[in-house]
N, C-alpha and C positions, 0 to 999 in steps of 0.2 A: 504576431504568431509566436507561440510558446513551444519550445521543444523539451520534452521530458525524456530522460534517458535513465533506465533502471540498470542497476549493477547486475552482474551475473548472479543467477541463483545457485542452485546446487543440489547435490545428492546428500541426504543426511539420514542417519538411523533414527528410529523412533526414540523420542526422549532427548533428542539433540537440539542444538540451537543454530539459528542462522540470522544474519542481519542483512536486510536489503537497504539499498539506498537509491534515491531518485534525484538526479541533478537536473535543474531547470535553467533554461536559457531563454532570453527574450521576455517581454512582458514585465510585470511587476510582482515577482514571486512573493515578496514579504507582504503584500496587500491581499493575498488570496489564500483561502482555505484549501487544504489538499486532502486527498483521500487515497486509500489502497483498496483495490478489489481483486478477486481471483476468479478463475474459471477453470474447472476441471473438465476432462473430456465428457461430452454428452450432456453437460449441465450448463445452465445460465450463469452469466457473470454475476457474482455475489459481492456485496459489501463486506469489508473486512474492518476498516478503521478510518477515521477521519480526525483532522486537527484543524483548529481555526488559525487565522493569520499570525497570531502572536504566540501560539503554542500553549496557551493557557487553558484551552478546552479541547477535550478529546471524547470520542465515543467509539464503541467497538460492537461488533456482532457478538451475540451470545456464544457463538461457537469458539471465539478466540479470546474472549474476555478473561483477564487473569493470566494469560499465557503470552499474548502480544503486546508490544508497546510501540506506539507511534510517536514520533518526536520530529522536530525540525531545527535547522540551523539556518536562519535567514541571512546570516553573513556569507554562508557558503551556497545559498540558494538550493538547499538540499532538504529532503524529507526522508525519514528512516522508518523502517519497520523491524523492530527487534522481535524475533520469533523463538520462543522458549518452549520446552516440553512439547516438541513437535510430534504429531501423530500422522499415520498414513492418510487419514482423511484430509490433511492439510496439503496434500499433493495437488498442484494446480499451476497454472500460469498466473503470475501476480503482475498486476498493473498499477502503476500510480496515475493519478489524474488530478486535474485542477478543478475545483468546484466553481460554479457560477450561481448556485441558488441555495436554498435552505433544506431541500428535501434530500438529504445527502446519502440516503440508503439506496437510491436508485441510480443507475448509470447515466441517465438522461440529464441528471442534474450536474454533469461534469462536461466541461467543454474541450479540454485537451487531455490526451492520453499518451502514455509511454507505449513502447513496443511490446512490453511484457517480458517476463523472465521466468524460466521453469524452475519450480521447486519440487523435488521428489523426496518423499519420506518413505523409507523402507521399514517393514515390521521386523 
């Protein structure tokens, strides 16, 4: 069993920055790809970013590409999401998750999820 715990999100003005972290315990963190998703009220959970086990390969949704950066520190069993140039549309609950397959843009490709953390961006 893998436990994923996201850091506290926060409230930030448009144009600001925020970094989320997700600490993993149990399982073999360094052997698994990870991802970040988000879910706004009334909307489906959507893919944000993913990173492979070694940190050498990443991918992003078009809506965050160029503004968000996913990274990981396997020594600390932690994955990060640096969010810059935040927009009100980025307001959502953000979740980290551990991948189990290769279709990484869909939630069902992930087997373990964190509890989620709220990010609110004001205009």
